[in-house]
VONUVO-418287 format. One record per residue (C-alpha): residue in three letters; x, z, y. Coordinates in nm, 2 decimals. Last residue first. Example, Ala and Ser with C-alpha at 12.3 -4.5 7.8 and 13.67 -1.06 7.14 Angstrom:
% VONUVO-418287
<atom type="SER" px="1.37" pz="0.71" py="-0.11"/>
<atom type="ALA" px="1.23" pz="0.78" py="-0.45"/>
***
This chain:
% VONUVO-418287
<atom type="ALA" px="12.71" pz="6.74" py="4.01"/>
<atom type="ARG" px="12.55" pz="6.65" py="4.33"/>
<atom type="ARG" px="12.26" pz="6.41" py="4.26"/>
<atom type="ARG" px="12.28" pz="6.01" py="4.33"/>
<atom type="PRO" px="12.66" pz="5.93" py="4.12"/>
<atom type="ARG" px="12.75" pz="5.65" py="4.29"/>
<atom type="ARG" px="12.87" pz="5.35" py="4.04"/>
<atom type="ALA" px="13.14" pz="5.14" py="4.11"/>
<atom type="SER" px="13.37" pz="5.41" py="3.96"/>
<atom type="PRO" px="13.63" pz="5.66" py="4.04"/>
<atom type="HIS" px="13.74" pz="5.61" py="4.42"/>
<atom type="LEU" px="13.97" pz="5.86" py="4.55"/>
<atom type="GLY" px="14.08" pz="5.90" py="4.88"/>
<atom type="GLY" px="14.35" pz="5.77" py="5.11"/>
<atom type="GLY" px="14.24" pz="5.57" py="5.43"/>
<atom type="LEU" px="14.55" pz="5.36" py="5.45"/>
<atom type="TRP" px="14.39" pz="5.09" py="5.27"/>
<atom type="GLU" px="14.66" pz="4.79" py="5.31"/>
<atom type="GLY" px="14.55" pz="4.47" py="5.30"/>
<atom type="THR" px="14.71" pz="4.44" py="5.69"/>
<atom type="THR" px="14.40" pz="4.30" py="5.88"/>
<atom type="HIS" px="14.13" pz="4.39" py="5.70"/>
<atom type="TRP" px="14.27" pz="4.70" py="5.57"/>
<atom type="VAL" px="14.30" pz="4.81" py="5.93"/>
<atom type="GLU" px="13.94" pz="4.74" py="6.01"/>
<atom type="TYR" px="13.82" pz="4.92" py="5.74"/>
<atom type="TYR" px="14.08" pz="5.21" py="5.79"/>
<atom type="TYR" px="13.84" pz="5.24" py="6.15"/>
<atom type="LEU" px="13.50" pz="5.14" py="5.93"/>
<atom type="TRP" px="13.59" pz="5.50" py="5.72"/>
<atom type="LEU" px="13.69" pz="5.68" py="6.03"/>
<atom type="CYS" px="13.34" pz="5.60" py="6.18"/>
<atom type="ALA" px="13.13" pz="5.68" py="5.86"/>
<atom type="TRP" px="13.34" pz="6.02" py="5.79"/>
<atom type="PRO" px="13.24" pz="6.10" py="6.15"/>
<atom type="VAL" px="12.86" pz="6.05" py="6.09"/>
<atom type="ILE" px="12.87" pz="6.21" py="5.75"/>
<atom type="THR" px="13.05" pz="6.53" py="5.87"/>
<atom type="GLU" px="12.92" pz="6.70" py="6.15"/>
<atom type="ALA" px="12.60" pz="6.49" py="6.22"/>
<atom type="ILE" px="12.53" pz="6.56" py="5.85"/>
<atom type="LEU" px="12.55" pz="6.91" py="5.93"/>
<atom type="MET" px="12.69" pz="7.09" py="5.59"/>
<atom type="ARG" px="12.49" pz="7.33" py="5.37"/>
<atom type="ALA" px="12.39" pz="7.03" py="5.16"/>
<atom type="HIS" px="12.74" pz="6.99" py="5.03"/>
<atom type="TRP" px="13.03" pz="6.76" py="5.12"/>
<atom type="GLU" px="13.43" pz="6.82" py="4.99"/>
<atom type="ASP" px="13.26" pz="7.00" py="4.71"/>
<atom type="SER" px="13.45" pz="6.76" py="4.50"/>
<atom type="GLY" px="13.11" pz="6.71" py="4.28"/>
<atom type="PRO" px="13.08" pz="6.38" py="4.44"/>
<atom type="LEU" px="13.44" pz="6.23" py="4.60"/>
<atom type="PHE" px="13.37" pz="6.15" py="4.96"/>
<atom type="LEU" px="13.31" pz="5.90" py="5.23"/>
<atom type="CYS" px="13.24" pz="5.56" py="4.93"/>
<atom type="LEU" px="13.04" pz="5.36" py="5.17"/>
<atom type="THR" px="12.75" pz="5.20" py="5.02"/>
<atom type="PRO" px="12.75" pz="4.83" py="4.96"/>
<atom type="GLY" px="12.49" pz="4.80" py="4.82"/>
<atom type="SER" px="12.69" pz="4.89" py="4.53"/>
<atom type="TYR" px="12.97" pz="5.14" py="4.61"/>
<atom type="VAL" px="13.25" pz="5.12" py="4.85"/>
<atom type="HIS" px="13.59" pz="5.26" py="4.88"/>
<atom type="PRO" px="13.77" pz="4.92" py="4.89"/>
<atom type="ILE" px="13.63" pz="4.61" py="4.98"/>
<atom type="PRO" px="13.71" pz="4.36" py="4.74"/>
<atom type="GLN" px="14.04" pz="4.16" py="4.79"/>
<atom type="GLU" px="14.08" pz="3.81" py="4.65"/>
<atom type="PRO" px="14.08" pz="3.69" py="5.02"/>
<atom type="ARG" px="13.99" pz="4.01" py="5.21"/>
<atom type="PRO" px="13.62" pz="4.10" py="5.12"/>
<atom type="ARG" px="13.37" pz="4.11" py="5.42"/>
<atom type="LEU" px="13.12" pz="4.38" py="5.57"/>
<atom type="ALA" px="12.82" pz="4.26" py="5.73"/>
<atom type="PRO" px="12.78" pz="4.30" py="6.11"/>
<atom type="ARG" px="12.56" pz="4.50" py="6.07"/>
<atom type="ILE" px="12.37" pz="4.70" py="5.89"/>
<atom type="VAL" px="12.64" pz="4.92" py="5.72"/>
<atom type="SER" px="12.54" pz="5.12" py="5.48"/>
<atom type="VAL" px="12.58" pz="5.54" py="5.42"/>
<atom type="ASP" px="12.42" pz="5.73" py="5.16"/>
<atom type="PRO" px="12.39" pz="6.10" py="5.17"/>
<atom type="LEU" px="12.38" pz="6.28" py="4.80"/>
<atom type="ARG" px="12.07" pz="6.37" py="4.65"/>
<atom type="PRO" px="11.86" pz="6.74" py="4.63"/>
<atom type="ILE" px="11.72" pz="6.67" py="4.91"/>
<atom type="ARG" px="11.68" pz="6.30" py="5.07"/>
<atom type="TYR" px="11.95" pz="6.15" py="5.27"/>
<atom type="THR" px="11.98" pz="5.79" py="5.42"/>
<atom type="VAL" px="12.23" pz="5.72" py="5.69"/>
<atom type="SER" px="12.21" pz="5.38" py="5.80"/>
<atom type="ILE" px="12.50" pz="5.20" py="6.03"/>
<atom type="GLU" px="12.52" pz="4.97" py="6.30"/>
<atom type="TYR" px="12.91" pz="4.89" py="6.41"/>
<atom type="GLU" px="13.06" pz="4.74" py="6.69"/>
<atom type="SER" px="13.41" pz="4.56" py="6.62"/>
<atom type="SER" px="13.71" pz="4.73" py="6.71"/>
<atom type="MET" px="13.91" pz="4.68" py="7.03"/>
***
């Protein structure tokens, strides 16, 4: 019952992976910005510097499933106005390198 999404995953060592939704475009709710995104918008999937993700982890086993889960929470948020995905989002600026 959910939308189908096309995403882009970009990863260049020593930077952190970037995940963006190509289509359909993410949409804010009236008077609510999209939660847990950086500019671009790049999805906020983990807290940089927290060791939730590190370069020894496989993108296919972490980042891709986390992006799918993020999209699930995005659809719930779009329907209800409540972000149920938890997590911390410290700023709109994403660190480019691992801290």
